[in-house]
Residue frames relative to the residue before (quaternion, step in Angstrom):
aa qw qx qy qz dx dy dz
M 1.0000 0.0000 0.0000 0.0000 0.00 0.00 0.00
I 0.6670 0.4874 -0.3018 0.4759 3.56 0.92 -0.88
F 0.6325 0.5461 -0.3275 0.4409 3.57 1.01 -0.83
F 0.7095 0.4392 -0.2632 0.4841 3.57 0.82 -0.98
G 0.6077 0.5414 -0.3493 0.4643 3.58 1.10 -0.58
T 0.6604 0.4974 -0.2995 0.4763 3.55 1.01 -0.82
L 0.6647 0.4961 -0.3105 0.4644 3.59 0.90 -0.88
G 0.6631 0.4940 -0.3016 0.4747 3.58 0.96 -0.84
G 0.6449 0.5239 -0.3146 0.4590 3.56 1.04 -0.76
I 0.6460 0.4976 -0.3201 0.4823 3.58 0.98 -0.81
F 0.6491 0.5230 -0.3197 0.4505 3.57 0.97 -0.83
M 0.7495 0.4155 -0.2222 0.4650 3.59 0.90 -0.93
F 0.8334 0.2391 -0.0762 0.4924 3.59 0.87 -0.95
G 0.5240 -0.6323 0.4220 0.3842 3.60 1.21 0.05
I 0.8318 -0.2036 0.1482 0.4946 3.56 -1.13 -0.63
A 0.6164 0.5379 -0.3538 0.4533 3.61 1.10 -0.57
G 0.5526 0.6393 -0.3748 0.3815 3.58 1.23 -0.38
I 0.4832 0.6466 -0.4425 0.3906 3.58 1.25 -0.24
F 0.7474 0.3475 -0.1996 0.5299 3.59 1.07 -0.68
I 0.6787 0.5150 -0.2942 0.4332 3.57 0.97 -0.86
G 0.6337 0.5729 -0.3317 0.4003 3.60 0.96 -0.85
P 0.7152 0.4161 -0.2755 0.4892 3.64 0.70 -0.94
L 0.5943 0.5621 -0.3633 0.4459 3.59 1.12 -0.58
I 0.6726 0.4750 -0.2896 0.4879 3.57 0.90 -0.91
A 0.6423 0.5239 -0.3256 0.4549 3.60 0.97 -0.81
S 0.6812 0.4742 -0.3011 0.4695 3.61 0.91 -0.84
L 0.6223 0.5229 -0.3422 0.4715 3.60 1.07 -0.65
F 0.6232 0.5389 -0.3306 0.4603 3.58 1.04 -0.78
V 0.6740 0.4842 -0.2989 0.4711 3.60 0.87 -0.93
T 0.6474 0.5209 -0.3191 0.4557 3.60 0.97 -0.80
I 0.6650 0.4844 -0.3032 0.4809 3.58 0.92 -0.88
W 0.6156 0.5455 -0.3398 0.4561 3.61 1.04 -0.77
E 0.6720 0.4870 -0.2930 0.4748 3.61 0.92 -0.88
L 0.6567 0.5052 -0.3120 0.4649 3.61 0.94 -0.84
Y 0.6121 0.5392 -0.3371 0.4701 3.58 1.08 -0.74
G 0.6618 0.5118 -0.2996 0.4585 3.57 0.95 -0.88
I 0.6631 0.4861 -0.3007 0.4833 3.57 1.03 -0.73
A 0.6873 0.5052 -0.2881 0.4351 3.58 0.85 -0.98
F 0.7917 0.2797 -0.1371 0.5255 3.59 0.97 -0.81
S 0.2589 0.8069 -0.4989 0.1818 3.59 1.16 0.49
D 0.6128 0.5496 -0.3585 0.4404 3.62 1.12 -0.50
Y 0.7394 0.4185 -0.2140 0.4820 3.59 1.10 -0.65
L 0.6556 0.5118 -0.3083 0.4618 3.59 1.19 -0.48
P 0.5302 -0.6107 0.4594 0.3673 3.62 -1.08 0.55
E 0.5302 -0.6331 0.4592 0.3274 3.55 -1.14 0.64
V 0.1511 -0.7898 0.5927 0.0453 3.55 -0.88 1.01
Y 0.2550 -0.7956 0.5372 0.1156 3.57 -0.88 0.94
Y 0.3010 0.7890 -0.4950 0.2048 3.59 1.11 0.58
R 0.8070 0.2527 -0.1212 0.5197 3.59 0.62 -1.10
K 0.8156 0.1655 -0.0404 0.5530 3.50 0.71 -1.10
R 0.2318 -0.7501 0.6011 0.1496 3.53 -0.91 0.86
R 0.5184 -0.6273 0.4809 0.3264 3.52 -1.10 0.74
V 0.2284 -0.7693 0.5862 0.1118 3.54 -0.82 1.02
E 0.0709 -0.7911 0.6075 0.0134 3.52 -0.72 1.09
T 0.3428 -0.7236 0.5601 0.2125 3.53 -0.98 0.82
I 0.3290 -0.7299 0.5680 0.1906 3.53 -1.07 0.75
D 0.3344 -0.7305 0.5671 0.1816 3.52 -0.78 1.11
P 0.4175 -0.7323 0.4665 0.2680 3.63 -0.60 1.04
D 0.6573 0.5070 -0.3225 0.4550 3.62 1.11 -0.52
N 0.6820 0.4415 -0.2719 0.5158 3.57 1.19 -0.54
K 0.2615 -0.8062 0.5146 0.1297 3.59 -0.61 1.11
E 0.4925 0.6603 -0.4395 0.3580 3.60 1.23 0.03
E 0.4815 -0.6467 0.5109 0.2981 3.53 -1.18 0.64
P 0.4816 -0.6502 0.4848 0.3320 3.64 -1.01 0.65
D 0.5902 -0.5639 0.4405 0.3737 3.57 -1.24 0.48
P 0.4711 -0.6835 0.4709 0.2984 3.62 -0.98 0.78
């Protein structure tokens, strides 16, 4: 991510892009994460990074939903 941010920054802003490119890339990732948190009630659940952890009730013999 830092590599592509730096290359994109150099391409867009010249030598100053060495600093500006990764800064813009990190701001983009931060805003993307905040968007996911803020609208988590409206967005579909994704199992890419975090899997839903379900506890198994010892008294209940049913299997949890996958």
